[in-house]
Structure formats: C-alpha cells, structure tokens
N, C-alpha and C positions, 0 to 999 in steps of 0.2 A: 757292145755299143749300139744304140738305136739311132740310125741316121735319119729315118723317116718312117712314119707309120700312119696309115689311113684305114680306119675300120669301115668296111662296106661289103657289098655283095658282088662288086665287079671282079673280073679276072685279075686286073691290075692290083686291086686292093688285096685280094687273096695272096698274090705273089709277094707283095710288100710285107704283109703280115707274117708269111712263112719265113721270109728272110730275116725279119726282126726277131722271131722266136729262135731261129738258129743262132743268131749273133748273141742273144741273151744267154744261151747255153755255152758260149765260148767256142763254138765250132767254126767260127769264121775269123779271119784276120783282116784288118784294114789294109787295103792296098795303098802303098805310099810311093811317091817318086823317089828316085835315088838321091842320097844325101850329097851335098857338095863335098868334094874330096878334101878341100882345105889348102893351105899354103904349100907351094912347091918345096920350100926350104924352111920348115917351121922352126921357131925358137923353142917351142914346147913340143916334145916328142913323147909318145907312149912307147915304153920299152917292154919287150916280151910279148906275151899273148900267143894264141888266142885266149880270151878271158870268158869265164862262165859265171853268171850270177847264181848264187846258191840261195835257195829259199828253205829255211828250216823253221818249222812251226810258225811263229808269228814274226819272223825277221827275215830280211834279205841282206846278203853280204857279198862283197867282191873286193879284191885288192888289185890296184892298177899302178904299177911302177911308172914313173915319168922322169924326164930330165928337161930342164929349162936353161937356155943360154941367153943372157942379156946382151944383145948385139946393139943396143942403143947407147947413146952418150950420157944417159942420166941414170941414177939409181931408180929402180922400179919398186914401188912400195905398195903394200896392202894396208889400207886405212882401217882402223878399228881399235878395240880395247887391248888386243893381244900384243905381247912383245915378240911373238913368233909369226912368221909369214903364214897367212891363211892359205890352205890348200886350194888347188884348182877345183872348179865345179864340174860335175858330170852332166852333160846334156845329151838329149836324143833328138833325132830328126823326125818330125811329125809328118813329113811329106810337103810341108809348106815353110816350116821355120824350125830353128833350134829351140829347144825348151828344156828347162831344168828337170831333174828327176826326183829331187827332194828339196825341202826347205832347210833353212839354218836358223838357229837361235843366235841373234847378234846383240851384244850389249851396246847401249848407246853411250859410248864415250870415245875418246880419241887419245891414243898413245903417241907422244912426240919425243924424239923423232920416230916415225913409224918403222917397223921392220922392212928391210929392203934388200934387193939384189943389186950389187955394185955393177957398173958397166964392165963387160967382158967376163963376168963371173958365171959359173955354172953351178946349179944345184941339182941334186938327185934325191928323190924321195918316193914314197908310195902313198897313193890315195886309198885310205881304208874306209870303205863304206860299210857301216853296221847300223842299220836303222829298222824301224818297225815296217812290216809289210803292208799294213793298212792303217787308216786313220783312227780306227777303234781297236784298242788292245784287247786281248782275250779276257781281261778282268772287267771289260766294259768301259774303261776310262779312255778318254781321247788321247791319242799319241800326238805329241807336239811336233816331232820330226818323223815323217813317214814317206814311203816310196810312192810317188805319183807318176813314175815313168811307165813304159809299156810292160806287159807281162808276156811278151813274146820276143823273138829275135828282132833286133833293130840296129840301126846305125847310131853310133855314139861319137862324142868327142870330149876332150877336156878343154876348159877355158879358165884362164887366170883372170882375176879381177885386180889388175895392177894399174898404177898410174906413175907418171914421171915426177919424182919428188926432187926439187932443186935446192931448197934452202931450209935451214932451221931457224933463221932469223925473221923477226917481224917485218912486214905482215905476210911475207911469202910462205911462212911455215904452215899456213892454213890452206895453201893451194897445192893441187896435185893434178895437173892436166892429164886427161886421158890420152892414150896412144892408139894407133891403128889396131883394129881387131885382129888382123892377120898376124900380128906380133905376139898375140896372147892365146891363140887357139892351136890345138893339135890337128893333125889330119884325122879324118873319120876312120872308125874301125867298127867291125860288126861284133855284136855280143848278144848272147841269149841266155835263157835260164837252163839250169841243169835238168836234164830229162825232158826238155821242151823241144 
C-alpha cells in the first residue's frame, strides 16, 4: 500500500520513495491501533481457535465455529430471501474501524415471516468462508465475491445482522427495529494466514 509518494531530489523525497517501493513489494505491514475487545459478556461467541486462513491457489478459506444466545425479549430475525438464518459477517480492524472482509450476493426479496432466533434460544453453527482470493479469477473473469480483507495477521470479529421482529400482521410485519451493536458482535480475536 502506498500511503504517500513525492518524486524529487530531496532527501525526504528519496526516503518516501524508498519506503513506497518496499511497501509495494509486500515487505512492510501497516501499523494499526489495537482493536476494541468487544462486549464483556457477548451474546455471540467464537468457539475454539486459534484460527488460520488458508490460501490455496486462487481461493481463501477458514471455518469459524460460533454460538449465539438471544437474551432479548423479542425474536431476532435476519431479513432477506432465505428461509434460513443468514450467517454472521467476518470483519477486521483497520486501525480506525471495523470493516467487512468480503461481499455477499443478496437477492432483493423478503421472506415473511423471516427466519429468527426465539427469545432465550441458543444456536450453534460454523461460518464457512470459501471465496476467491482476488477480484480477478485465474481465467481472467471478475470474481463476484472475493477477499478484500488484509493479507497478514489482524484482529477480527463476527457480527450478526439481526433485528427485533415483533409481529407477522399488517402493517408491523414489514418493520424490524435494529438492536444495540454489542448484542450482535463477538469479542475480537487474532487470525492470520497459514505460513504468514
């Protein structure tokens, strides 16, 4: 990553140019501030670990088991086309904010009633990440879902995109208020690439 470059004959310019070339070759790592730890008693927990991201040829993969306990008084739903609950998203800490690691293809429709987690219920599952390593596939075609997270060790977390679904009758069946983020995120955990 090139943070700044000025071409010139000054000593400062030469130093900046040298640092830029080193970063282009992948020999440097961006220094980032420590990630927020997350909620003290999270509803979403990552089980097991440590985890390692595998990069094989043109894809990246990792499996992250998780458990979620709905401690609210309402069913927590994921809105969309699917009749099954959407998995949590994998995010990484950039040093300033949490950011997604890959995109999703989402159909524009709404299943009612949406899949949900009842109050007091617990679900356990595994987030399976199996996506293209780059935006361009080896055959030259553009990959629709690809990894745009870091390619070095970093802090990660899981985040559910859930809302409080209260009613299946008109007109409330189309409303699903958001809840506090702390109820939907895991504590941060460190993860890197195999061999990195």
